[in-house]
N, C-alpha and C positions, 0 to 999 in steps of 0.2 A: 525713847529711842534715842541712840547716837545714831549721830547726822554726819551727813561727807566733812564738814566744816569742820565737826568739833576730835577730827579723828587724822585731817591733813588738810593744810590750810590752801587756798588756793591762792594764786601769788596777786599782789597789787593789783597791778596790770589787768589782770583776766577781771576782776570786782570793780574796776572803774572806767578806764579804756576799752576794755577786750583788746582782741590780739589779731590783727590781721591776718596774720602768717608768713607776711612778706616783709625780705632785710631789701633793706633798698642801702645798696652801700655805699650810694651819690651823697645820703649823710652822714656817713661816715667823716667824706673828706671833710664836710662844712662844720662836725660837729653836731649835728644835728642829734632830735631821740635817745633811743637809746642804743641804737647803733653805733652813735657819736662818742660812749662811753663803754671805756674798755673792759670799768668792771658791772655797769650794769648787764653789757652787753655777754660776758663769759658768766657772770651769776646763771644767766640763765640758757646756757649752753651744757646742753649735755657732752658729753667728752667721748664720741661715737667708738665702734670699731675700727674705722675708717682712719679718724682724726688720730688715732694712737696705732696703725700703719705707716703713719704716718711722718710721725714724729718720731718713729724707732728706725726710718729711711735715714729722716736730716741727720737724725745724731753719727750716723756715719758719713754723711755729706762734709759737715763741720769737722769731720777729723780724717776727712779729706780721704777716708778710705779709697782702695782699688776696685772700682767696680759701681763705686756710688750711683746712685742718682741725683739730677739737680734740676732735674722739669718735672712738676708733677701735676697731672689732668684731673679735673674733678670734675664727672660726663655723667648727663642724665637728663629725664623730658625737664618742664617747666613744673616747680613747687618741689622738686627732689631733693635740693636742700644744696645745691651748689653754693652758692653767694653766701649761703652762714658758713660752710664750711669753710670756704677761701675768705672770711674774714675774721670767723673766730681765730684761724689761724697767725693775720695782721696781726689784732689787737695783743694775742700774745703774745707775738715776737719782736713787737713795737715796742710792748709794755712788759720787759721782765720781769719786773719782782710783781706785778698782778698776775701773769700770764704762769709763773712759777706757783703761788698760791692755788690757782684755777687749778692746776695738771694736782699738787698736792689731794685739792680736798678729790679728787677723785681716783688717788690712789696710783698714781702714774709718775714718775722719777723720772725727771730729763731738766739738762741744766741748759736754761732760753742764756745764749751768749748778749751780753749786755752792749756788743761796740757795731752790734748791726743794724743796717741805714736798710728799714723796708722801703717801699713802693707802691702804692695802691690805684691803681691804673680803673676807672671808669669810664670808658674806652666811647658810650653813649654819651654818658650824659657832660663830658670834655668834650668830644667830637673834633678831634684835632686833625686834619692830612692827613699827617706824619703821625704813627702811635710814638714814634722816640722825643719830639721835642718834650711834652709833658715828661717821659721820662727823665733826658737828660735836665730839662726845668727843676726835676724834683733831688736829683740825686747833685746842682748846684754847678753842671758842667754845661752851660747854655756857650762858652765860649768853641765848645766844637762847633758843637752847629754849624758854625763858618766853614768848618771842613770840609763835611758832607756835601757830597755832590748831587747821588742819587738816590745812595741810601746807607747808612752807617757800615762802616767796614768793619771786622772784625775787634784792628785797630783802634777804631774810635771808641766801641765800646767798651774794652781793656780799658781805656784810658780814662772812659768817664768811671768808670770803676772803681778802678785803682787798685786797694790792699786791703780796703774793709771791705768786711761779706754785707754780699746785695742781696735782700731778697726784694722781687719781685712779684707783684698780682696783682692777675691780668682777669678782668670782669664783665663779661658781654662784648668782648671782642667783633661774636660771629655777628651782629644786630649793628654792631659800627661801622663794620666791612662793606656787608650789604648795602649801606647806605652812602656808598663812593662815588658808586655808578661810576668811575673812568680807571679805565686797567692802566694808565701810566700810574695812578696814583696806587689802582690794586696790586701791582708790582712791586713796588719800590717798597711797599710797607712790608709785601710774603717776604722776601728778600732780607729783610730789615732780620723779622720774625725771625728765618729760621736762621742767622746772624747769631742773634742774642742767643736763640736754644741750641744754638752748637755749644758755644762757649761756658753755657752752663752744663751741659751735659758733657763738658770734660772734668772727671771726681777732683782731680786738682785747683779746679776755678773755686775761686769767690764764689762765683753767682746762682742766685737760686732763683726759678722762673717758678713762678701757681699765673693755673690756668683752668678757669670755668667754662665747659664747651658742651654744647647742646649736640654736638659730630654732624652740622646739618648742612657744612660749608666745607667742598671737599678737599678743594684750593687749601684751605689751612689746617683742614685734618690730615691732609699729606705732608704737609713741613715737619706739623708735630711726629706725625712716625718715623719720619729719620732718624731720630733720635733713641739714643734708649733711656725714653720714659716712663712715670710710676704711674699708670692710669686705673683712677679708681669710680665704677664705675656705682652712684649710690642710689640705683633701683633698687628697692629691696633690701635694704641692708638690717641687717640684721637684727639691731636694738633699734628700731624707730617708734616700738612700742613706749618705751624710754626716753626716745628725744619728745614725744610729744608730751607724756606724763609730766617730765622734769622740766619744759617748758610753762607748766598749768598752775603745775600746784608746787610746794618744799617735799619734794618726796623722803627729806631726813623725818618728817612728820611721823612716817608709818613704821620705821623702825620703834620708835618712841612708843606708839600705841596699838602693835603690833598684837597684845591679844583680843581687845577689844573687836578689829576687825578680824581674825579670827572667827571669833564670835559670831559673828554677823554670818560673813562666809560662812561656821554651821549651818545655820538655819536655812541658808539658801541649799544647802546638799540632803539635808531632811526632806526640804519640800521639794527636791527635786528626786528622791528618793519615792514618796511618798506617791508622785506625778506616777512613776516608771519607769522612768529613764536609766535609774540608777538599780534593778530592782531584783536583780541576783545577788548570793554573796560567793559565785565563785573569784578566784583570784582577779582573771584577768578586769575583774569589775572593781573588785578593789584598788587597782592599781591605776584606772581611768581615774574612781574617786580621787588618789591621791592628786591624782599628775591634775588634775582640776582646780583642785581646791590652791595648787600653788602655782597655776594660771589666774585663778581669782585675786591672790595676795598682788601677782607682779601688777596686774594689770587696774588693778583699785585705784580710785574709787568709782572705776569705768567696769564691764562684766569682759571678760575678754571676747566674746561673739561679737560685740560692739567693734571692737577694734577690730580684730580681721575682721569684718564685714565691711567695715568704713575703707580699708589701705586694700580692700579687695574691689572694692567698688571702686574707689580715686582709679586708681592702678589703673584700671582699665578704663576707664572713662577720654572721652578722643581730647575733651579738655584739658588732660591732666593735668590739675592741682596739686595730687596727692598728699605729703605730708603738708602742703601750704593752706592747702582747701579743707584738712584734718580740724588743721587746730584754730582757724575761724569756723569753724560749725562749731568744737566742742567747748570750747570758750565762752558761747553763747550761752551752750545748755547749759555749763558749769554755773553761769554764773547765778542761771534763774535755779538749778537743784540741788548746792551744795548745803543750804540752809536747812533743805527740807525733805531730802532723801538720803538709805544709808549705800545704796549702789543703782547709777545712773545702768538704763537698760535699752536697749535694742528698739524698745518700743515708747523707751521717750523722745525719740526725736521728731516726733510730728511732724509731719512736710505744711500744715495747715499754718504751723507756728514758725519751722524754720525753714526758707525760703531757697539755704543756698543748696538745699537737695534737687531742686528743682533744675538745676543750674546742673545735675548728671543725668536726667532724661526727664524732660519740662512738659511732657504731654501726659505719660504716666505718675508725674508729678499732678496734672492736672485731675487724671480722671480718677486715683484716690480720695481725693480731697472731696471731691465731689463726691463721688462713693461714703466716705467719712463721714459728711454732711448729713447723704439720706440717711444711716445707719443711726445716726443721733438722733435726727427727726422719729425714728420708728422704734427710739429708744432699745434698742440692742445691745444690751452688757456689751463691756469687752472690747464693742466695736472700736475705737480710738488704737488702741494699743494691737487685737490682733492684724488690725488693715497696715499697721503703720510697719507692723513685722512682715509683713509679707512685702508688702511696697517694697520694703530697702532692700532686701533679698531676692528680688527683682530685678532689680535694677543691672544693665549689664549684660553678657551675654556669656557662653559658657554648661560647661557641667556642671558645676557650682551654683546658677542661677534657679531662684527657688526657695521656698522652705519647708521641709519638713516638718511633722510634727513635734521631731523634738527641737525646732529650731526654732518654731514660738512659742515652744513651751519654756526654751531659754529667752525668749526671745521679749516673754510677758509675764513669768510665775514670777512670785514672789512670796515670802515668808506668812505674808496673808490675803492671797487671793487664793481661792477655790477648784483645782485641776478638773474639776466639775465640771464647776460656771464656764468654764475656757473651754469643753468640750463641744460642750450645748451652744453656744456661744457661734464655737469655730463651724458648727453645723449647722445654725440657722443663717451664718454669713453663704455659705456655700449654695443655700434653696435662694439669695437675694439680696446678695451683693451684683450689683451689673458687670461689675470688671473682674471680678475676683474668680479664678480659674484652677479648676486641679485636674492635673494630669501628674501621671505615672507615679502617683503618693506625694507630691507635689505641689504647694499652691504658690500661683502666680498673680501679679496683678497683670492685667492688657489691658492696652488702651481699646482695644475692640468691647464690643457689649460681648457677656457669653451666654448666649443662647444655647451655650453644651449644658451648660447646670443642669436645667431642663432634661435634656438627652443624658445626662448619666444620671440625674435620680430617677430616670422611664427604665435604663439601664440595669441598673441596679435590682428592678423589681421581676425584669426579663433572661437577671442573668441563670436563676435556674428551671426554668419553664422550658419544654418541649419543643418549642421553635426555637432553642439553640445549638440545640441536636439536631436538626434538620436543615439547620443553615450552613454550619460547620460541616455537615456530607456532603452541599451545593457546592460549598466552597472543594472538597476533595475530588469531588465527581467533574470540576471546571481545571482545576488544577491537572490531576490526572489524567493524558488520553496518551494511550496505548491501543497500536492499528489495530482495527478488530476486532478488543476486546473489551469490554463494558466495565467500568469500576461503579460498584457500588458502596456502603458503607449497611452492616449489616445489623447498629443498631436504629437504625431509621428505616431501609429495605429490606431488611430481613432476609434470608438465604434463597436466588433466584432456582429455582426449580430448573429451564431451560436446560434441552443437551446442548451449551457451548460454554466455552472457556468466559470464566471472568475473575475480575479482580473485587477482594472485597476485604474494603477497611471498618476494622474493631476502632470504635472509643475508648471501649474496657477492655483489656491486658485477658481472654480467657485464656484459664488451664487448660493443661491437656484431658484429662478425664471428663472438661465439657466442650472441647473440641472434638474430641472422639463422639460423643452423641450428635453433636451437630452433622460431624460429616453422614452418619451413620445414618443420621436419618434420607442422605439423601441419594436417591438413585445414580445419578453420574459424578460420584465422589472426585473424578479426579479431574474435572472439571472449574474446580478452583482453586485460585491462587489466594490464599487468607495472610494476611500481614495485622497482626497484633503493635501495638502501639510501646515505647520504647519503659513507659511508666502504667500504672496501674490504672488511672483513670487521665486521659486529655483535656477532657470538660473541666476539673480540679485541678490541675496543673497549669503552674507558671499565667495564672487571671486569663487564659482564653477566654473563658468563659464570658467577660467582660468588655470584652474587647468584640468577638458577637456580638454579646447584648447589645454593644453604640452601634455598633451595624445597622442591626434589626431597627435602635428607633431614631437614627438619622434617617435610614429610610422607609418610615415611619411617617417623619414630621417635616422634608422637604416641603411637599408642599405647602406647609403652613410656614415656610419661611426661604420665599422665592429668594427675597433679598440678601439672602446670606447662605446663597446656595454653590457660592463656591467655599466659603470657608467648610459649609456640611462636606461638599465631594472632599476639599483636601483632609477631614478629619473621617471622612471615609475610609480615604488612598493608606494616611498614616494606620490605623489602626487592620485591614485589608494585610497590608502588610504587615504587621509585628505578628497579626494570624495565620498568617501562609510561610514568616521568619520562628515562629512556637509551633507548628507544623511539621519545618523538619527538623526541627530538636526532638520533636516526640516521638517520628519513625525513621524506619520501622524494622519486625522483623515479619518475616513471608517464612509459614511455614512449609516445611518440606519433609515429609513424610516418609519416614526410611520403609514402615512396615507396615502391617495394621493398627498396629499398638505403640508407635513408638517416632517422634519426627523430629528435626534438629530445624531450629530456630535460623534462616538465613538474614544477616543483614541486609537492611536497602535502606536508601536515601528513599527520602522523599523528591523525588523531582522523576518524570516522564522517559528521559534519556537512562539515565541510569538504573530505573527499575527496567525497561526492555532489553538495555545489555546485561543484567542479569539475569531475565530468564533468558536470551540466548542463550549467558553461560551456562546458566544449572540446565534447561534443555536442552541439550547440542543433538545434531542428526546422529554421533557415539553414543548419545544414551535412548536413543530409538531404537540403533542398530541393535546393541544387546540386547533391548526388550523382547527385538522380531524374532530374531535368532532365537533366545528361550523361549520362546511361544513354539516355533517351530520346531525346537528338538524334545520338549516333553509331550511331544504329539503322541496318542496310541496310534501301535503298528494298523496303514490302510485307514487311517485317521487322516480328513482333507483341515484344509485350515485355511479360510477365506480374510477377504482385504475383509470385508464388513465385522467376522468374527473378531479382529485384529481391532480392529479401531472398535468396538463396545470394550476389549479389553482395557484398552489406555483411557475410554471414557472411563470407567468404573474404579479400576483398581488404585489405591491414593500410592501407593510405594514406585507405579511407574511414572516418566517423565508425562509433565501437562501439555497439551498440545497449543500453541501460540500460533503456530499459522497451516490450514488446513489441507494446505500442500508436502507438508512435512511427509508424508507417508508415502507419497506417488516419490519422491526425494531419496528416503530413506532403502523404500524398494532400490532405485533405481541404483544405489549407492553400492547394496548388497548384490545386484545381477551384475553390476561393473569388476564386485570384488568374488566373482564366482561362488558368493556362498548361499543362492535363493534360485528359481527360477520362477517365473512367475505364468501361470499358465491360465486362456481364459480360450475354451470352449478347443478345439485344434490349433490354438494359434499357443506358439510357447517365444518367452520372452528370455531369454541368454544372454549371458554375455557378448555381446557385441550389438544387442537391442535398445532402446529406451523407450519408455513406456510415457509415451506422450499426455495419456489421460490415463485416468484411476476409476476401474467400478467397483460396486461393494461385494459381486459373484464371483470376480477374479481369483483365484487360489492362488497360493504363496506353498512352494513344494520348494524338495532340494534338489542342486542338478541331477542329482545319481540316481532319483526316482523317472526323472522323466528320460525317457531315452532320445538321441541324436535323430533328425527326423529331417527332410529336403520337406520344403516348402516356407511358407514365408512370402516379404518384397524383398525381389530382387534388388541385386545392385548392377547396374547395364554395363557392357562390357568395354575396356577400355585402349582406344585404339592410338597407337605412338602417329603423330603430325608433326611438320614443320613450321614454327611462321615465320614470316617477316619482320625484323626490326619495325622502329617506327623509322627510321631513317628510308628504310623504302617499301614506303608508306603509297599504295596505290591512289589513296586520294585524289581528286583534285588538287591542285594546290589552295583555290577559293574555299570550297569546303575547310581540307583542316585547319584555314585561317578563323573559319567560323567555330570549328569545333572546340578550337581550344583558349583558353582562359588570354583573358589578357595578358597579364603579368606572368603566361605559365611557359617555361623552358622546355625546349623539346632537347633531353638529354640525349649523349651519344651512345651508344651501346657498347658494353666490353667486345673488345679485340676477338675475330672472328664473327664479328657480325649478322650473326644469329641467335637464337635465346631457343630451347628446345621443349617445346610443350607435349602435354598428352592428353585426348578426351575422357571428360569423367562425365557420368553422367545418372540419373535412378530417372526411373519411369515409371510411370501408373503404380503415383502412390499420395495418401491422401495427405492434406497440408499438414498435419499432426507428425504422422511417417515420415515425408520428407525432413522437417524440420530434428528429428529424432535423429536418420539416418545421418544429414550432413553430422550432426554433432559427433557419431561415432565412427565416419567413415573418411569424410574429409579434414587431412592436418592443418590446421589454423595456422600454423608459419608456412606455409608454402605461395607461394606468386600464383595469382591467377590473371589469365588476361582480358579472355572473352566470358560472360557470363551471358544467358538468354534462360530466362524463368519465364513458363507458359502459366495459367493463371484461369481458369475456368470457372466460372461462377455468375451470381445473378449483381451485376453494381452499381452502383449511381457514377454520374459523373464526377462526381466532388470526390465520390472515394478516388478511381482513380487521378484523380488528379491529387489528392490526399497520397496516394504510392508515391509518387512521383518526385512529389514537395520530400517526402520525408529520407527518401534515396540522394537528392541533390543535397540537402542537410549536412547526410553524417557521411558523404561519398564526394561531393562535388570537386576536392581538388583531384580524386583520382580517376575521374571519367572522360573520354575522348570523343564517345557520339555516343545516341541514345536515339534508338527506334521504336517508334507504335505499332504493334497493328494492335486493332480492335471491331469486332459489332456493337455499333451502336445504331438501339430501333429508333425506325423511320418515327419520325413528327407525323 
């Protein structure tokens, strides 16, 4: 078997001292280590896209092209490569021959000036009070320092530069600036920095400045932003994989050994096909395979999943060591596996061996190491690679967190590994690893013990049982609340036969013929509001049965796990929310019968308020008016039609509007009476236009107005007598009584000119309470002003009832009342 070391050689440093991944710029100043050797440093430096872009810009600057830039900013978090980019440019420009050879090796053409002076300032290690001092010293112009008063002016800087091309590299100036703790020093250094950058920004200037920046100090960022600078953000650079690979290996070997590498890749692709990852022969799958082969070759000797996952996890880390941390970790991994394996997988980075991972999430690392040791002790096969893969995929936050089945296979599977063994081990781990969790198709390592592993197993056993349907029916009844209309689930409650309007949800879509049969078996066919789902079977759609089964399992197990009560309640809440969300997706279609054979499905949302609104729209008063007039018109000559008979027709006829408000008949009949379309007869009493039905009885008869001759009788309205009333300014009440009657903040308004308002007396006598209400509605103009009101009530009341009447009047009309008087007979004790 070919191994990594046969196909691509690790760099000597990787196999001996290892790579810390950190670049120390101060070592370049002291000529120490790899940083102090231009050739060695550039040999292990990949020419990134940002570096190429900077060299492109530099060419314009060196040729004094109008609009060219002279200030270059490398920004990014810790470990993103800022110092490495700065140092690569310093070595290339300060050693022109070495620099050009390096560029040529990467097939990039650029002529490095031989007369340029490069000045490297690592501010934190030098720690000057004034940043210009080491710069002027490097330029051999200490004499100018004596001329500086507070900070160097433009003229001082230009004099120090002279006619030669000067390139200044400033590294870690933010950390140094933070340490000054002196406002005067800070201001002077900021002013110098501004002057320096203003000169460099001039396209005719022979000064170029490079700065590495964390962007954490607004004062420095503000001075830089005033210039026409070239900003290069190193967060997530496109060729980050190549940077790591180039630093660890002699990548030129890959070209020589491409055939052997492709043979290895082919074996892994075959293993993936057998596992079901690339199971079909579609065009899309073939394209995916070709793309995956290219990714495998480009990332070799690492699996592309390993590179992508590490960059994602290190990038999301709060400590954010990104490329630096990955280099340190992988240099150790390479040293362990280059002579043993043909491809390094994600599962090879065992947290029990490589404690670098604990820096990303220490608590999670401790828990997975605990699980690995426990699973090894009970000899669960493949436990270590499986748990390692899930652990690394579990680090951090966001939608990519967790390991899907495919993620696990990419992380663990090799040509010599049996995929069935992987499946069996994963199932065993799901039931036994204390910190392994499965949720929404993904596996996670979590700090807390997974009591829900037991619940998940219980839910799998419950998901096809009858109590799942019963539970979802209960949830539907709890969620949908319509005033005075009960809600049922057809699958568990059947069809309620009571003469009452009800809403019935079905968990399965019932076709027209079956619906007809169900309705025809009912006596009161039009008291049913039937709602079908939007799918064939709610319980077999979207995994809702598993959500419901989990809720049932949690309810059963809560008494046994009191210490996990909060976690269980949280999981229950999550599953309930998911159930409700899925029910909203699955409902619904309300059955609206057009006649006894056909219906039209009307879309309704799974929401009480929206269902209520839809019912009111579908079964409004106009639909009742139409059907009542239809019944009145189709009578045989001389045939009577009672209110009870009308009700019965509505209860039984499916094409009629459904009664969602029992008072709808009274309201509809009053509207038709007012329209002059009908009259309602009660014995010798006739309700025609102008009279209101205050209540309704089934023996009332509905007729056309022309069928009932006009006759005197009924309730009379008292006579109207013209009177005159004095306006408030002529009020005869004693002054003290007037003050007492008025609210403290009430202002007595002045009447209009003329001094008097004319009123007339309006009376309704000998009337029952409901008749009084009806007559008021039909005879009293609601917009007219009323000044004096006296209502006499006779009835058996309690003292609290009288107080309640007064309280209600005051609550509603307090601002409009001047006086109130009460006369009543109170029983002696």
